[in-house]
C-alpha positions in Angstrom: 6.5 17.2 12.8 9.6 14.9 12.6 10.4 11.9 14.8 14.0 11.2 15.7 14.0 8.3 13.2 13.5 10.5 10.2 15.6 13.4 11.6 18.5 11.2 12.3 18.3 9.3 9.1 18.3 12.6 7.2 21.2 13.8 9.2 23.2 10.8 8.3 22.7 11.6 4.6 25.0 14.5 5.4 27.2 12.7 7.9 27.1 8.9 8.1 29.0 8.7 11.4 25.7 8.7 13.4 23.3 5.8 13.4 19.6 6.3 12.6 17.4 5.6 15.6 13.8 5.4 16.2 11.5 6.6 19.0 7.8 6.5 18.5 4.8 7.0 20.7 2.3 4.3 20.2 -1.3 4.8 19.5 -2.9 1.7 20.7 -6.2 0.7 19.2 -8.0 -1.8 21.5 -11.0 -3.9 21.0 -13.6 -4.3 23.7 -16.5 -6.8 23.6 -19.9 -5.3 22.8 -22.0 -4.7 25.9 -25.4 -6.3 26.1 -28.8 -4.6 26.4 -30.7 -5.4 29.5 -33.2 -4.1 32.2 -31.0 -3.3 35.2 -32.2 -3.2 38.8 -29.0 -2.2 40.7 -25.7 -0.5 40.0 -22.3 -1.7 40.9 -20.5 0.7 43.3 -17.2 2.2 42.0 -14.1 1.7 44.1 -12.1 5.0 44.1 -8.9 3.4 45.4 -8.6 1.0 42.4 -8.9 3.5 39.6 -6.0 5.0 37.7 -6.0 8.6 36.7 -8.3 9.1 33.6 -6.3 10.1 30.5 -7.2 13.1 28.3 -9.5 12.6 25.4 -7.7 12.1 22.1 -7.6 14.5 19.2 -9.6 13.4 16.2 -6.5 13.0 14.0 -3.0 12.2 15.1 -0.1 14.3 14.0 2.0 13.2 11.0 5.5 13.9 9.8 5.8 16.4 6.9 7.4 15.0 3.8 11.0 15.9 3.2 11.9 16.2 -0.5 15.4 14.9 0.3 13.8 11.4 0.6 13.2 11.3 -3.1 15.8 10.1 -5.7 17.9 13.2 -6.6 16.8 12.8 -10.2 13.1 13.2 -9.1 13.3 15.9 -6.5 13.1 19.0 -8.7 10.3 17.4 -10.7 8.1 16.6 -7.7 8.7 19.9 -6.0 7.6 21.7 -9.2 4.4 19.6 -9.5 3.5 20.3 -5.9 4.1 24.0 -6.1 2.2 24.5 -9.4 -0.8 22.5 -8.1 -0.6 23.9 -4.6 -1.1 20.4 -3.2 0.7 18.5 -0.5 4.0 17.3 -1.9 3.2 13.9 -0.4 0.8 13.1 -3.3 3.1 13.4 -6.3 6.0 12.0 -4.2 4.1 8.7 -3.4 2.9 8.5 -7.0 6.5 8.9 -8.4 7.8 6.0 -6.3 5.0 3.7 -7.4 5.7 4.7 -11.0 9.4 3.9 -10.4 8.4 0.5 -9.0 6.2 -0.2 -11.9 9.0 0.5 -14.4 11.6 -1.6 -12.5 9.2 -4.4 -11.8 10.8 -7.7 -11.8 13.9 -6.6 -13.7 15.9 -6.4 -10.4 15.2 -7.6 -6.9 17.1 -7.2 -3.7 18.3 -9.7 -1.1 18.1 -7.8 2.1 20.3 -10.3 4.1 24.0 -11.0 3.6 23.7 -14.8 3.1 20.0 -15.7 3.2 18.1 -16.2 -0.1 15.2 -14.0 1.0 14.3 -12.0 -2.1 12.2 -8.8 -2.4 10.7 -7.6 -5.7 10.3 -3.8 -5.4 6.7 -3.4 -6.5 4.7 -0.9 -4.3 1.1 -0.1 -3.5 0.3 3.5 -2.7 -2.8 5.4 -1.6 -3.3 9.2 -1.1 -6.0 10.3 1.3 -7.8 13.6 1.4 -11.1 15.2 1.1 -12.5 16.2 -2.3 -11.0 19.2 -4.0 -7.5 19.1 -2.7 -5.9 18.1 -6.1 -5.4 14.4 -5.4 -6.1 13.3 -9.0 -3.9 15.9 -10.8 -1.1 15.3 -8.3 -1.2 11.6 -9.2 -1.7 12.1 -12.9 1.5 14.1 -13.5 3.9 11.4 -12.4 1.8 8.8 -14.1 2.3 10.6 -17.4 5.7 8.9 -17.5 3.9 5.5 -17.8 1.4 7.0 -20.3 4.3 8.1 -22.5 5.9 4.7 -22.4 2.5 3.2 -23.3 2.2 5.4 -26.4 5.8 4.5 -27.5 5.1 0.8 -26.9 1.8 1.1 -28.9 3.6 2.6 -31.9 6.3 -0.1 -31.8 3.5 -2.8 -31.5 1.7 -1.4 -34.6 4.9 -1.5 -36.6 5.6 -5.0 -35.5 2.1 -6.1 -36.2 2.5 -4.8 -39.8 5.7 -6.8 -40.2 4.0 -9.8 -38.7 1.2 -9.6 -41.3 3.9 -9.6 -44.1 5.6 -12.6 -42.6 2.3 -14.5 -42.4 1.5 -13.8 -46.1 5.0 -15.0 -47.1 4.6 -18.1 -44.9 1.2 -18.8 -46.4 2.4 -18.7 -49.9 5.4 -20.8 -49.1 3.2 -23.3 -47.2 1.0 -23.7 -50.3 4.0 -24.5 -52.5 5.6 -26.9 -50.0 2.3 -28.7 -49.6 2.4 -29.6 -53.3 5.9 -30.8 -53.0 4.9 -32.9 -49.9 2.2 -34.7 -51.9 4.8 -35.7 -54.5 7.4 -36.7 -52.0 5.0 -38.8 -50.0 4.5 -41.1 -53.0 8.2 -41.9 -53.5 10.5 -40.6 -50.6 9.2 -40.9 -47.1 12.3 -39.3 -45.5 12.0 -36.2 -47.8 8.3 -36.0 -47.1 9.0 -35.8 -43.3 11.6 -33.1 -43.9 9.1 -31.1 -45.9 6.4 -31.6 -43.3 8.6 -30.4 -40.6 9.4 -27.3 -42.6 5.7 -26.6 -43.2 5.0 -26.9 -39.4 7.8 -24.4 -38.8 6.1 -21.9 -41.1 3.2 -21.8 -38.6 5.6 -20.8 -35.8 5.8 -17.1 -36.8 5.6 -15.5 -33.4 2.9 -12.9 -32.8 4.1 -9.5 -31.6 3.2 -8.7 -28.0 2.3 -5.2 -26.9 4.3 -4.0 -24.0 1.9 -2.6 -21.3 2.8 -0.4 -18.4 -0.5 1.1 -17.1 -3.9 -0.3 -16.5 -6.9 1.8 -15.4 -9.7 -0.8 -15.2 -10.2 -4.4 -16.2 -11.3 -7.7 -14.9 -8.9 -9.9 -13.0 -9.0 -12.4 -15.8 -7.9 -9.8 -18.3 -5.3 -8.5 -15.9 -4.0 -12.1 -15.8 -3.7 -12.3 -19.5 -1.8 -9.0 -19.6 0.6 -10.2 -16.9 1.2 -13.4 -18.8 2.3 -11.2 -21.7 4.2 -8.7 -19.6 6.2 -10.7 -17.0 8.0 -7.6 -15.8 4.7 -6.5 -14.2 2.1 -3.8 -14.5 0.9 -0.6 -12.7 -2.8 -0.1 -11.9 -4.2 3.4 -11.4 -7.6 3.8 -9.8 -8.6 7.4 -9.4 -10.9 6.3 -6.6 -9.7 3.2 -4.7 -13.1 2.8 -2.9 -14.6 1.2 -6.0 -11.8 -1.3 -6.2 -11.9 -2.2 -2.6 -15.7 -2.5 -2.6 -15.7 -4.7 -5.7 -13.2 -7.1 -4.1 -15.6 -7.3 -1.1 -18.5 -8.6 -3.1 -19.6 -12.2 -2.8 -18.1 -14.3 -5.6 -15.0 -12.1 -5.8 -12.9 -14.2 -3.5 -10.7 -15.4 -6.4 -10.1 -11.8 -7.5 -9.2 -10.7 -4.0 -6.8 -13.7 -3.7 -5.2 -12.7 -7.0 -4.4 -9.2 -5.7 -3.1 -10.5 -2.5 -0.7 -12.8 -4.5 0.3 -10.1 -7.0 1.5 -7.8 -4.2 4.4 -10.1 -3.6 5.6 -9.8 -7.1 7.3 -13.2 -7.2 4.5 -15.8 -6.9 3.4 -18.0 -9.7 -0.3 -17.9 -10.5 -2.4 -20.3 -12.6 -5.9 -19.6 -13.9 -8.0 -22.6 -14.8 -11.2 -21.6 -16.6 -13.6 -23.7 -18.8 -13.9 -21.0 -21.4 -10.4 -19.6 -21.2 -8.5 -22.8 -20.5 -5.3 -22.7 -18.4 -3.3 -19.5 -18.1 0.1 -19.6 -16.5 1.6 -16.4 -15.0 5.2 -17.0 -14.2 5.2 -14.3 -11.5 2.2 -12.0 -10.9 3.6 -8.6 -10.2 1.3 -5.6 -9.7 2.0 -2.1 -8.5 -1.1 0.0 -7.5 -1.8 3.6 -6.9 -5.0 5.6 -6.3 -6.8 8.1 -4.1 -9.5 7.8 -1.5 -11.6 10.1 0.7 -11.4 9.9 4.5 -15.1 8.9 4.9 -15.1 5.8 2.8 -11.7 4.8 4.1 -13.0 5.0 7.7 -15.9 2.7 6.9 -13.6 0.2 5.2 -11.0 0.4 8.0 -13.6 -0.3 10.6 -14.5 -3.6 8.8 -10.9 -4.5 8.5 -9.9 -3.8 12.0 -12.9 -5.4 13.6 -12.6 -8.7 11.7 -14.9 -7.9 8.7 -14.5 -8.7 5.1 -11.3 -6.7 4.8 -9.5 -8.4 7.6 -7.1 -10.4 5.4 -4.2 -7.9 5.1 -5.2 -6.4 1.8 -5.3 -2.8 3.2 -2.0 -3.3 5.0 -0.4 -3.9 1.6 -0.8 -0.3 0.8 2.6 0.5 2.3 2.8 4.0 0.7 -0.5 5.2 2.2 -0.5 8.9 3.3 -2.9 11.4 4.8 -1.1 14.7 4.9 -2.2 17.9 6.5 -3.6 20.4 4.0 -2.3 23.9 4.1 -4.8 26.6 4.9 -2.9 29.1 2.6 -3.0 29.2 -1.2 -1.5 31.4 -3.9 -1.9 31.3 -7.6 1.1 29.8 -9.4 0.8 30.3 -13.2 4.1 29.4 -14.8 5.5 26.9 -17.2 6.5 23.5 -15.7 10.2 23.1 -14.9 11.1 21.3 -18.2 14.7 20.6 -17.2 13.6 18.8 -14.0 10.9 17.0 -15.8 13.3 15.8 -18.5 15.8 14.5 -15.9 13.1 12.4 -14.3 11.8 11.1 -17.7 15.3 10.2 -18.8 15.8 8.3 -15.6 12.6 6.3 -16.1 13.5 5.6 -19.8 16.9 4.4 -18.7 15.4 2.0 -16.2 12.8 0.8 -18.7 15.6 -0.2 -21.0 17.9 -1.4 -18.2 20.5 -4.0 -19.0 20.6 -5.8 -15.6 23.9 -7.4 -16.4 25.6 -4.0 -16.7 24.8 -3.0 -13.1 26.5 -5.9 -11.3 23.4 -8.1 -10.6 23.6 -11.7 -9.4 21.2 -14.4 -10.4 18.9 -16.5 -8.2 19.8 -20.1 -8.5 16.1 -21.2 -8.5 14.6 -19.0 -11.1 17.4 -16.8 -12.6 15.9 -13.7 -11.0 18.5 -10.9 -11.1 19.2 -9.2 -7.7 21.4 -6.8 -5.9 22.5 -6.7 -2.2 23.3 -3.9 0.2 26.9 -2.7 0.5 28.4 -3.3 4.0 27.4 0.1 5.4 23.9 -0.1 4.0 23.6 -3.6 5.4 24.5 -2.4 8.9 21.8 0.4 8.6 19.2 -2.1 7.5 20.0 -4.7 10.1 19.9 -2.0 12.9 16.6 -0.7 11.7 15.0 -4.1 11.3 16.1 -5.2 14.7 14.2 -2.3 16.2 11.2 -3.1 14.0 11.1 -6.8 14.9 11.3 -6.1 18.7 8.4 -3.6 18.4 6.3 -6.0 16.5 6.8 -8.6 19.3 6.1 -6.1 22.1 2.3 -6.5 21.8 1.9 -2.7 22.1 -0.1 -2.1 19.0 -3.4 -3.1 17.6 -3.0 -6.2 15.4 -4.0 -4.2 12.3 -1.2 -1.7 13.0 1.2 -4.6 13.6 0.2 -6.2 10.4 0.8 -2.9 8.5 4.2 -2.3 10.1 5.2 -5.9 9.4 5.0 -5.1 5.7 7.8 -2.6 6.2 10.2 -5.5 6.2 10.0 -5.5 2.4 9.2 -1.8 2.0 12.5 -0.5 3.2 14.6 -2.8 0.9 12.3 -2.0 -2.0 12.6 1.8 -1.6 16.4 1.6 -1.0 16.7 -0.5 -4.3 14.5 1.9 -6.3 16.3 5.0 -5.0 19.7 3.5 -5.7 18.7 2.4 -9.3 17.4 5.9 -10.0 20.4 7.8 -8.7 23.2 5.4 -9.6 23.3 4.5 -13.3 26.3 2.2 -12.8 24.4 0.2 -10.2 26.5 -1.9 -7.9 25.5 -2.8 -4.3 22.7 -0.7 -2.8 24.3 2.3 -1.1 24.0 3.5 2.5 22.6 6.8 1.3 19.7 5.1 -0.5 19.1 2.9 2.5 19.0 5.9 4.9 16.5 7.5 2.7 14.4 4.3 2.8 14.5 4.2 6.6 13.4 7.8 6.8 10.6 7.0 4.4 9.5 4.2 6.8 9.4 6.7 9.7 7.4 9.2 7.7 5.0 6.5 6.5 4.5 5.1 9.9 3.3 8.4 11.3 0.7 8.4 8.5 -0.3 4.8 9.1 -1.0 5.7 12.8 -3.2 8.6 11.7 -5.0 6.4 9.2 -5.7 3.5 11.6 -6.4 6.0 14.3 -9.2 7.2 12.1 -11.0 4.0 12.9 -11.9 5.7 16.2 -12.6 9.1 14.5 -16.4 8.6 14.7 -15.9 7.1 18.2 -13.9 10.1 19.3 -16.8 12.4 18.6 -19.0 10.0 20.5 -16.5 9.7 23.3 -16.3 13.5 23.7 -20.1 13.7 23.7 -20.3 10.9 26.3 -17.5 12.4 28.5 -19.4 15.7 28.4 -22.6 14.0 29.7 -20.6 12.3 32.5 -18.9 15.5 33.6 -22.3 17.2 33.7 -23.7 14.3 35.8 -26.4 13.5 33.2 -25.7 9.8 33.7 -25.5 7.8 36.9 -22.2 6.4 38.3 -22.9 3.1 36.5 -25.1 2.7 33.4 -26.0 0.5 30.5 -25.8 1.2 26.8 -29.5 1.7 26.6 -29.4 4.4 29.3 -27.4 6.5 26.8 -28.8 5.9 23.3 -32.4 6.1 24.4 -31.8 9.9 25.0 -31.1 10.5 21.3 -28.1 12.7 22.0 -25.9 13.9 19.1 -23.2 11.3 18.3 -24.9 8.9 20.8 -28.2 8.2 19.1 -27.6 4.5 18.2 -26.4 1.4 20.0 -23.3 1.2 17.8 -22.3 4.8 18.3 -22.6 4.4 22.1 -20.7 1.1 22.0 -17.8 2.8 20.2 -17.8 5.8 22.5 -17.8 3.6 25.6 -14.9 1.5 24.3 -12.8 4.7 23.8 -13.5 5.8 27.3 -12.6 2.4 28.7 -9.3 2.6 26.9 -8.7 6.0 28.5 -9.7 4.7 32.0 -12.8 6.8 32.2 -15.0 3.7 32.4 -14.8 0.1 33.5 -16.8 -2.7 32.1 -18.5 -4.9 34.7 -20.5 -8.1 34.2 -23.2 -8.8 36.8 -23.1 -12.4 38.0 -26.3 -14.4 37.5 -27.2 -18.0 38.1 -28.6 -18.3 34.5 -29.0 -16.3 31.3 -26.7 -13.7 29.8 -25.0 -11.6 32.5 -25.9 -7.9 32.2 -23.1 -5.5 31.4 -22.6 -2.2 33.3 -20.2 0.6 32.6 -18.9 2.1 35.8 -17.6 5.7 35.9 -14.1 6.4 37.3 -14.8 8.7 40.3 -11.7 10.6 39.6 -13.3 12.1 36.5 -15.2 14.4 38.9 -12.1 16.5 39.3 -12.2 17.1 35.5 -15.6 18.7 35.6 -15.7 22.4 34.6 -16.2 24.8 37.5 -19.6 26.2 38.0 -18.2 29.6 39.0 
């Protein structure tokens, strides 16, 4: 499935005379207060004339856009298509991983200012998550693009070992020299104070032999404190790979991990200073914490986490919404064995691109410097700026329309930085000479946003996945007249029906049917005490009941 936003953006990659537009049906997640439990004595009477037509029950998963390989940097396209074909996995998985890898390599080398005159700066680090049930090749699909970072890690380790050997040599020479100069200092201190000070300064200089620092690219597991140390040594940023993101999310939810969670929230920005103050470790200053993150997650654990985030639980602080490249693709029901050598030419093109960006001389690509912190940045060219401004205007109006659940709005609001980040990364990969970010790269980034939004709506819609099953079960009971025209929660869950056996399950199912105008919540007035809550059935649902003949 493609929305007009993606289709028209892709069309403009061939002909830039048309402007990318956006039309999107909204999936509104709504919150309804939990009904109380009570002993009822009378039922409110439904008014048939005030009821709207009940809407159809939702599918358990919303449709998503298929990934178009043309959205990738041209230097990556053959490589990612080859990976997906050989693994027989959704191309979405390696595509998302490749963009996070690219973000991790570029890091803080180059940012982008998305406005013509404003000093708003975006650092193109990205968080990605691929969602799917076990056994559909999530891990191998992520591992292949991440091999780029692993190879850079190996090369950096070899260079570090060599530098460390040279450092040991310098230390030995400095030690011997220090010993000789200390003898001279003793003599000079007796007769020539000025000379003694000169010798002392020289001795102090001998201690200033800088230690080599190992360049790091990829981190699999580690405490936040250790991650902070690595970032202090690697100001360009790091990429974290967690095969199963559930473990990371749960660890950040634990009591006492508020500081760790705050660190991740800060590191997503890529441009914020962070200072650790610890009794045992002292003070550690990180000029700008910059972390890219990628991993996989299964639908079940994700649904549990999402419910807490959407309903104001521990995860309701925007952490999950920072996973801008979060995809849940459809899985093909077909499969065929692909047993051939990898496309070495396509792989080499991608690797050479990554190596070029790792060694990038930012001055050679026409960057400007931020006045405040000397951060190199690029801007859009005129045509690209028009595309971005037009796209952002639509986004901002939608965010202010109050048509989406706050969690969805929060997620989409992060696209303000996502589109410039993707445009910059695609431009840097495909344009070795640099210069202002092109319209082609920006159109691809806008199409990415459309594609990713469809997946975000499926993902947040999964909050009601369990509720959908319960809603269908409850709707079936209503159509079969197994409940009265008005009822309480207890009238349902005490029957022990499938998907309706607990208070929480019934509450979720009822809220879905309220959203779809099958039910209305009514609070009975009382002089004192908590007012009982009833759920009144829309009389128009009777016409939806299956025929008995």
